[in-house]
C-alpha positions in Angstrom: 0.0 0.0 0.0 1.4 3.4 -1.0 1.1 6.5 1.2 -0.4 9.7 0.0 1.9 11.6 -2.3 3.6 8.4 -3.5 3.3 6.9 -6.9 3.1 3.1 -7.3 5.8 2.9 -9.9 8.6 4.8 -8.1 7.8 4.8 -4.4 9.2 8.3 -4.3 7.2 11.3 -3.1 5.3 12.9 -6.0 7.1 16.2 -5.6 10.5 14.6 -6.3 11.8 13.2 -9.6 13.2 10.0 -8.2 16.5 10.8 -10.1 19.7 11.1 -8.2 21.2 14.5 -8.0 23.3 15.3 -11.1 26.3 15.9 -8.9 27.4 15.6 -5.3 28.1 19.3 -5.2 24.4 20.1 -6.0 23.4 17.9 -3.1 26.0 19.5 -0.8 24.9 23.0 -1.8 21.3 22.2 -1.0 22.2 20.7 2.3 24.3 23.7 3.5 21.6 26.3 3.0 20.8 27.6 6.5 17.1 27.6 7.5 17.2 31.4 8.1 18.5 31.9 4.5 15.7 29.6 3.1 13.1 31.7 5.1 14.5 34.9 3.7 14.4 33.4 0.2 10.8 32.4 0.7 10.0 35.9 1.9 11.7 37.4 -1.2 9.6 35.1 -3.4 6.4 36.1 -1.6 7.3 39.8 -2.0 8.4 39.5 -5.6 5.4 37.4 -6.6 7.2 34.5 -8.3 10.5 32.7 -8.1 11.5 34.1 -11.5 11.0 37.7 -10.3 12.9 37.0 -7.1 15.8 35.6 -9.2 15.7 38.8 -11.3 15.8 40.9 -8.2 18.8 38.9 -6.9 20.6 39.3 -10.2 20.0 43.0 -10.3 21.2 43.4 -6.7 24.3 41.4 -7.4 25.3 43.8 -10.2 24.9 46.8 -7.9 26.9 45.5 -4.9 28.8 48.3 -3.2 32.3 47.6 -2.1 32.8 48.4 1.6 34.8 51.5 2.2 38.5 51.1 2.6 40.0 51.8 6.1 41.4 55.1 4.6 38.0 56.1 3.3 36.4 55.2 6.7 39.0 57.5 8.4 38.3 60.3 6.0 34.6 60.1 6.4 34.9 59.9 10.2 36.6 63.3 10.1 34.3 64.9 7.6 36.1 64.2 4.3 34.3 62.7 1.3 37.1 60.2 0.6 40.7 59.2 1.4 41.7 61.2 -1.7 40.2 64.4 -0.3 41.8 63.7 3.1 45.2 63.2 1.5 44.8 66.4 -0.6 44.1 68.3 2.6 47.1 66.9 4.4 50.8 67.8 4.7 53.5 65.1 4.8 55.7 64.5 7.8 58.6 62.1 8.0 59.8 60.5 11.3 63.5 60.2 11.9 63.2 56.5 11.1 61.8 57.4 7.7 58.2 56.5 8.4 55.9 58.7 6.4 53.1 60.5 8.3 50.4 62.9 7.3 49.0 65.9 9.3 45.6 67.2 8.5 43.5 70.1 9.8 40.1 68.7 10.9 37.5 71.4 11.1 37.5 73.2 14.4 38.6 70.0 16.2 42.3 70.5 15.7 44.8 68.4 13.9 45.0 64.7 12.9 48.3 62.8 12.5 48.0 59.5 10.7 49.7 57.0 8.4 48.7 53.7 6.8 49.4 51.8 10.0 47.4 54.1 12.3 44.2 54.4 10.3 42.2 52.8 13.0 43.7 55.0 15.8 45.1 58.3 14.5 46.6 60.8 16.9 44.5 64.0 17.4 45.8 67.3 18.7 43.6 70.3 19.7 45.9 72.8 18.0 48.9 73.1 15.8 50.9 74.3 18.8 50.1 71.1 20.7 51.1 69.0 17.7 54.4 70.9 17.4 55.0 70.6 21.2 54.4 66.8 20.9 56.7 66.4 18.0 59.4 68.6 19.7 59.3 66.5 22.9 59.2 63.2 21.0 61.8 63.8 18.3 62.4 60.6 16.4 59.4 58.9 18.0 56.4 58.6 15.7 53.0 59.8 17.0 50.8 56.9 18.1 
């Protein structure tokens, strides 16, 4: 006796083809989709109206992916500049005694920013040019941190 949804000839649920997956990678791909992702996919299909429209929306979105900002762009935006290029154009070079290149930038009314590629996440800030010069004078040869 066959259960509901089963056909007599294949003994496979009627929603399945009864054919083995065309490759192991297809099976693994299906098996590794997280339930939360499947739920989001179903919600997208519901909102789009059909699986084909949902696929079109995904294809369109994948062509418009925005690259995350670089650490230099993040630093620039944090201090009111549009991009790292604008930050660099607004900066003056400094060189430590060990040859390390640094940049000093006036940041609005907040003072001065001293940074280099290694300190993008934690640049040194000074309330005035005098404070910056004092620091550099007292720490000759020591790079700002």
